C-alpha positions as CSV (number, residue, x, y, z in Angstrom):
1,I,-12.2,2.4,-13.5
2,S,-14.3,1.8,-10.4
3,A,-15.1,5.5,-10.1
4,Q,-16.0,5.8,-13.8
5,R,-18.4,2.9,-13.4
6,L,-20.2,5.0,-10.8
7,G,-20.4,8.0,-13.1
8,C,-17.4,10.0,-12.2
9,E,-15.1,12.0,-14.5
10,V,-11.6,11.1,-13.6
11,I,-8.4,13.1,-14.1
12,A,-5.3,11.1,-13.5
13,V,-2.2,13.0,-12.3
14,D,1.2,11.5,-12.1
15,R,4.9,12.5,-12.5
16,Y,5.5,10.7,-15.8
17,I,3.6,10.4,-19.1
18,N,1.5,7.4,-19.9
19,A,1.2,6.2,-16.3
20,P,-1.3,3.3,-15.9
21,G,-4.0,5.5,-14.5
22,M,-3.7,7.9,-17.4
23,Q,-4.4,5.1,-19.9
24,V,-8.0,4.7,-18.6
25,A,-8.8,8.2,-17.2
26,D,-11.0,10.8,-18.9
27,K,-8.1,13.3,-18.8
28,Y,-4.6,13.5,-17.4
29,E,-1.9,15.8,-16.2
30,V,1.9,15.2,-15.9
31,I,3.3,17.3,-13.0
32,N,5.8,17.2,-10.2
33,M,3.5,16.9,-7.2
34,L,6.2,18.1,-4.8
35,D,6.1,21.5,-6.6
36,E,3.6,23.6,-4.7
37,E,2.8,25.9,-7.6
38,E,2.4,23.1,-10.2
39,L,0.1,21.2,-7.8
40,K,-2.0,24.4,-7.2
41,R,-2.3,25.1,-10.9
42,C,-3.5,21.6,-11.6
43,I,-6.1,21.7,-8.9
44,N,-7.3,25.2,-9.9
45,K,-7.5,24.1,-13.6
46,Y,-10.0,21.3,-12.9
47,N,-11.6,22.5,-9.6
48,P,-12.4,18.9,-8.7
49,D,-15.1,17.8,-6.2
50,I,-12.8,15.2,-4.8
51,I,-9.0,14.7,-4.6
52,V,-7.7,11.2,-4.0
53,P,-4.0,11.2,-3.1
54,E,-2.3,8.0,-4.4
55,I,1.4,8.8,-4.0
56,E,3.8,9.6,-1.2
57,A,5.7,12.3,-3.1
58,I,3.1,15.0,-2.9
59,R,3.1,18.5,-1.3
60,T,0.3,17.7,1.3
61,E,0.4,21.2,2.7
62,V,-1.4,22.3,-0.5
63,L,-4.1,19.7,0.2
64,L,-4.6,21.3,3.6
65,D,-5.2,24.7,1.9
66,V,-7.6,23.4,-0.8
67,E,-9.7,21.5,1.8
68,K,-10.4,24.8,3.5
69,Q,-11.8,26.0,0.1
70,G,-14.4,23.2,0.1
71,I,-12.7,20.5,-1.9
72,T,-12.9,17.0,-0.4
73,V,-9.5,15.3,0.2
74,I,-9.5,11.6,0.8
75,P,-9.7,10.6,3.5
76,T,-8.9,14.1,4.8
77,A,-6.0,16.5,4.1
78,R,-4.7,16.0,7.7
79,A,-4.8,12.2,7.3
80,A,-3.0,12.5,3.9
81,N,-0.4,14.7,5.5
82,L,0.2,12.4,8.4
83,T,0.2,9.1,6.5
84,M,2.6,10.1,3.8
85,N,5.3,10.1,6.6
86,R,6.0,7.0,8.7
87,D,7.3,9.0,11.6
88,R,4.1,11.0,12.0
89,I,1.8,7.9,11.8
90,R,4.1,6.0,14.2
91,D,4.0,8.9,16.6
92,L,0.2,9.0,16.3
93,A,0.0,5.2,17.0
94,K,2.1,5.6,20.1
95,S,0.0,8.5,21.3
96,I,-3.2,6.5,21.1
97,G,-1.8,3.5,22.8
98,L,-1.3,1.0,19.9
99,P,1.3,-1.6,20.6
100,T,4.2,-1.2,18.1
101,A,7.8,-2.3,17.7
102,K,10.3,-0.1,19.5
103,F,11.6,2.6,17.2
104,Q,14.0,5.5,16.8
105,Y,14.6,8.2,14.1
106,A,17.8,9.4,12.5
107,E,18.7,12.2,10.1
108,T,22.5,11.7,10.0
109,I,24.7,8.6,9.9
110,E,25.8,9.4,13.5
111,E,22.2,9.5,14.7
112,F,21.6,6.3,12.7
113,T,24.4,4.4,14.4
114,K,23.3,5.5,17.9
115,A,19.7,4.5,17.2
116,I,20.8,1.1,16.1
117,D,22.8,0.7,19.4
118,K,19.6,1.6,21.3
119,I,17.3,-0.7,19.4
120,G,19.7,-3.6,19.0
121,L,20.3,-6.1,16.2
122,P,18.6,-7.3,14.2
123,C,16.6,-4.2,13.3
124,V,14.6,-3.0,10.4
125,V,15.4,0.3,8.6
126,K,13.1,2.4,6.4
127,P,12.9,5.9,5.0
128,V,10.0,7.8,6.7
129,M,8.6,8.5,3.2
130,S,8.7,5.7,0.7
131,S,6.5,2.9,-0.8
132,S,6.6,-0.7,-2.0
133,G,9.6,-1.4,0.2
134,K,12.0,1.1,-1.4
135,G,14.9,1.8,0.9
136,Q,14.0,-0.8,3.4
137,S,16.4,-3.4,4.8
138,T,17.1,-5.6,7.8
139,I,20.4,-5.1,9.6
140,K,21.7,-8.3,11.1
141,S,25.3,-7.3,11.8
142,S,27.2,-4.0,12.3
143,D,29.1,-4.2,9.0
144,E,25.7,-3.7,7.2
145,I,25.1,-0.3,8.8
146,N,26.6,1.9,6.1
147,Q,25.0,0.0,3.3
148,A,21.6,0.1,5.0
149,W,21.9,3.9,5.5
150,N,22.8,4.5,1.8
151,N,20.0,2.2,0.7
152,A,17.5,4.1,2.9
153,I,18.6,7.5,1.6
154,S,18.5,6.4,-2.0
155,G,15.0,4.8,-1.6
156,A,13.4,7.8,0.1
157,R,10.7,9.7,-1.7
158,G,10.0,13.4,-1.4
159,D,12.5,15.8,0.2
160,R,12.7,14.5,3.8
161,V,16.0,12.9,4.8
162,R,14.8,11.0,7.8
163,I,15.1,7.3,8.6
164,I,13.1,5.1,11.1
165,I,14.9,2.3,12.9
166,E,12.6,-0.4,14.2
167,E,13.0,-3.4,16.6
168,F,12.8,-6.6,14.6
169,I,9.7,-8.5,15.8
170,S,9.8,-12.3,15.4
171,F,6.2,-12.6,14.2
172,D,4.4,-15.7,13.1
173,Y,2.8,-13.9,10.2
174,E,1.7,-10.5,9.0
175,I,-1.7,-9.4,7.7
176,T,-3.3,-6.5,5.9
177,L,-6.7,-5.6,7.4
178,L,-8.6,-3.6,4.7
179,T,-10.6,-1.2,6.8
180,V,-13.4,0.9,5.2
181,K,-14.6,4.1,6.8
182,Q,-18.0,5.2,5.5
183,K,-19.4,8.7,5.5
184,N,-22.9,7.6,6.7
185,G,-22.3,4.1,8.0
186,P,-20.2,2.0,10.4
187,T,-16.6,1.1,9.8
188,V,-16.5,-2.3,8.1
189,F,-13.6,-4.8,7.5
190,C,-12.6,-7.2,4.8
191,P,-11.6,-10.7,5.7
192,P,-7.9,-10.6,6.7
193,I,-5.3,-10.8,4.0
194,G,-2.0,-12.7,4.6
195,H,1.1,-11.7,2.7
196,R,4.8,-12.4,2.3
197,Q,7.4,-9.7,1.7
198,E,10.9,-9.5,0.2
199,R,12.9,-6.3,0.3
200,G,9.9,-4.8,2.1
201,D,7.7,-5.3,-0.9
202,Y,4.9,-7.9,-1.1
203,Q,5.5,-11.0,-3.2
204,E,2.3,-13.0,-2.6
205,S,-0.9,-12.4,-0.8
206,W,-3.9,-14.6,0.1
207,Q,-7.4,-14.2,1.5
208,P,-8.6,-15.2,4.0
209,M,-5.6,-15.5,6.4
210,P,-6.5,-18.2,8.9
211,M,-6.0,-16.7,12.3
212,A,-7.2,-16.9,15.9
213,S,-10.3,-14.9,16.5
214,I,-8.8,-13.0,19.4
215,R,-5.9,-11.8,17.2
216,L,-8.4,-10.7,14.5
217,E,-10.5,-8.8,17.1
218,E,-7.4,-7.0,18.4
219,A,-6.5,-6.0,14.8
220,Q,-10.0,-4.7,14.1
221,Q,-10.1,-2.7,17.3
222,M,-6.7,-1.1,16.6
223,A,-7.6,-0.4,12.9
224,Q,-10.8,1.3,14.0
225,K,-9.0,3.3,16.7
226,V,-6.3,4.6,14.4
227,T,-8.6,5.3,11.4
228,D,-11.1,7.0,13.7
229,S,-8.4,9.3,15.0
230,L,-7.6,10.3,11.4
231,G,-11.2,10.7,10.2
232,G,-12.6,11.0,6.7
233,A,-13.9,8.2,4.4
234,G,-12.4,5.6,2.2
235,I,-10.4,2.3,2.4
236,W,-7.3,1.9,4.5
237,G,-4.7,-0.8,4.3
238,V,-3.7,-1.4,7.9
239,E,-0.8,-3.8,8.5
240,F,-0.1,-5.9,11.6
241,F,2.5,-8.3,12.9
242,I,0.9,-11.3,14.6
243,T,2.5,-13.5,17.2
244,K,1.0,-16.3,19.2
245,N,0.2,-14.0,22.1
246,A,0.0,-10.5,20.7
247,T,-0.9,-8.2,17.8
248,Y,1.4,-5.3,16.8
249,F,0.4,-2.3,14.7
250,S,2.9,-1.9,11.8
251,E,1.8,0.6,9.2
252,L,-1.2,2.0,7.3
253,S,-2.0,3.5,4.0
254,P,-5.1,5.7,3.2
255,R,-5.9,3.9,0.0
256,P,-6.3,0.5,-1.7
257,H,-3.3,-1.7,-0.7
258,D,-1.0,-3.7,-3.0
259,T,-1.6,-6.9,-1.0
260,G,-5.4,-6.3,-1.5
261,M,-5.0,-6.9,-5.3
262,V,-6.0,-10.4,-4.4
263,T,-9.6,-9.1,-4.2
264,L,-9.5,-8.6,-8.0
265,G,-9.9,-12.4,-8.2
266,G,-13.4,-12.1,-6.9
267,T,-12.7,-13.2,-3.4
268,Q,-15.2,-10.7,-2.1
269,N,-18.5,-9.3,-3.3
270,F,-16.6,-6.0,-3.9
271,S,-13.0,-5.5,-4.8
272,E,-10.9,-3.1,-2.7
273,F,-11.1,-0.5,-5.5
274,E,-14.9,-0.8,-5.7
275,L,-15.1,-0.4,-1.9
276,H,-12.9,2.7,-2.0
277,A,-15.0,4.3,-4.7
278,R,-18.2,3.7,-2.8
279,A,-16.8,5.0,0.4
280,V,-15.3,8.1,-1.3
281,L,-18.6,8.9,-2.9
282,G,-20.6,8.4,0.2
283,L,-22.5,5.4,-1.3
284,P,-23.7,2.6,1.0
285,I,-21.8,-0.7,1.5
286,P,-24.5,-3.1,2.8
287,E,-22.0,-5.8,3.6
288,I,-18.6,-7.3,2.7
289,K,-18.6,-11.0,2.4
290,L,-16.1,-13.6,1.4
291,I,-17.1,-15.4,-1.9
292,K,-14.1,-17.7,-2.3
293,N,-10.5,-18.2,-1.3
294,G,-7.9,-16.5,-3.4
295,A,-4.2,-15.6,-3.8
296,S,-2.0,-13.3,-5.8
297,A,1.6,-13.3,-6.9
298,V,3.6,-10.5,-8.4
299,V,5.4,-10.5,-11.8
300,L,8.6,-8.5,-11.5
301,A,10.9,-6.9,-14.1
302,N,14.6,-7.9,-13.8
303,H,16.1,-5.2,-16.0
304,T,15.9,-1.5,-16.8
305,S,14.1,-0.5,-20.0
306,L,13.0,2.9,-21.2
307,E,10.9,1.3,-23.9
308,Q,7.5,-0.3,-23.6
309,P,8.1,-3.7,-21.9
310,K,7.0,-6.9,-23.7
311,F,5.6,-9.9,-22.0
312,S,6.1,-13.5,-22.9
313,G,4.7,-16.7,-21.5
314,L,1.2,-15.4,-21.3
315,E,-0.4,-18.3,-23.1
316,E,1.0,-20.8,-20.7
317,A,0.3,-18.6,-17.6
318,M,-3.3,-18.0,-18.6
319,S,-4.1,-21.6,-19.5
320,A,-4.9,-22.7,-15.9
321,P,-8.5,-22.8,-14.8
322,D,-9.7,-20.6,-11.9
323,S,-6.9,-18.0,-12.5
324,D,-6.5,-14.6,-14.0
325,L,-3.8,-12.0,-14.8
326,R,-3.5,-8.2,-14.6
327,I,-0.8,-6.4,-16.6
328,F,-0.5,-2.9,-15.2
329,G,0.7,-1.1,-18.4
330,K,3.7,0.6,-16.8
331,P,5.7,2.2,-19.8
332,T,9.2,1.4,-18.4
333,S,10.8,-1.2,-16.2
334,R,13.6,-1.5,-13.7
335,P,14.8,-4.4,-11.5
336,F,12.1,-5.6,-9.1
337,R,9.5,-3.2,-10.5
338,R,6.0,-4.8,-10.1
339,M,4.7,-5.1,-13.7
340,A,1.7,-7.5,-13.3
341,V,0.0,-9.8,-10.9
342,T,-1.4,-13.3,-11.2
343,L,-4.6,-14.3,-9.4
344,T,-5.9,-17.7,-8.4
345,Y,-9.2,-18.5,-6.7
346,G,-11.4,-21.4,-5.6
347,K,-12.3,-23.6,-2.7
348,E,-8.8,-25.0,-2.2
349,D,-6.6,-24.2,0.8
350,V,-5.1,-20.7,0.4
351,Q,-1.5,-22.0,0.5
352,K,-2.3,-24.3,-2.5
353,L,-3.7,-21.2,-4.3
354,V,-0.5,-19.3,-3.4
355,E,1.7,-21.9,-4.9
356,K,-0.4,-22.0,-8.0
357,A,-0.3,-18.2,-8.3
358,K,3.6,-18.3,-7.9
359,E,3.9,-21.0,-10.5
360,L,1.8,-19.0,-13.0
361,A,3.8,-15.8,-12.3
362,S,7.1,-17.7,-12.9
363,K,6.0,-18.5,-16.5
364,I,5.8,-14.8,-17.4
365,S,9.0,-12.9,-18.4
366,V,9.3,-9.2,-19.1
367,S,11.7,-8.2,-21.9
């Protein structure tokens, strides 16, 4: 939508029919983006000026090839290739000196068990290729190892069977620092966004996150360092663990971030999607400024349905002042699938806004 408002023709590509982006795009295609030939055919059919990868399960080697033909890949084909895999981006972070949790990789259950012995308990387990917390768990005792392995394998996207095992950092809080790289301007940052996760997936986010200026400066320096090493233009969601005395790099995504949906409530002069569109098109971003405090809370499905989900409780959820709702239009549901988000905003303390957003989300049911 943000790209269309700036005059672009948008072709939405996804693996299933009637995906949310298809519902508002000019044209759409349904393909398996891990299939090299299908992906090439789709790109050749439209010969786009710009390709914006938005999914982990994509054959990024094809993007490396088409970039050589003059098509712009956001942020770059190399960046897309690296960031679709947690192991490659974690190795990059280590190589440029960013402080991270200790980590090990495993491709078999035997390697997995040995890695856990090295890292120690508790530890965090994730597939190297996944999103929205799929396959992620925290192991607190040895009897959870097999379940965590099976969960990671089943939650992985793509065709890489590799798991990352991370040291559990006892952080005070975690943030997303939306970092915007411009083609013809300096890197700029949005006010920090705090968030809370369950099952590795965000449940609420709020902006701004109150934090010590030295910790924010450390996060900004690290975000610029890692995005500079990857290059290109566009918005990045860079995640950090914050303790009283240190800032640790966690992950990054080369696109608008789920926790950044709080910006849809008008917390900034530009939403994260508007910033991404401007940066992708090489248009100037004079400034990013906080307009008001805000919060978001997710609305999750609790069942599997192959039919168009129906929402109830909207009247009550939308009756509160200084609030809004976004229903994503996903055509099917499954347990814990994110179906909508509530937004609250105003001058109140952000934690009060979080509680309000959670209360509004609790009034909505998906059936």
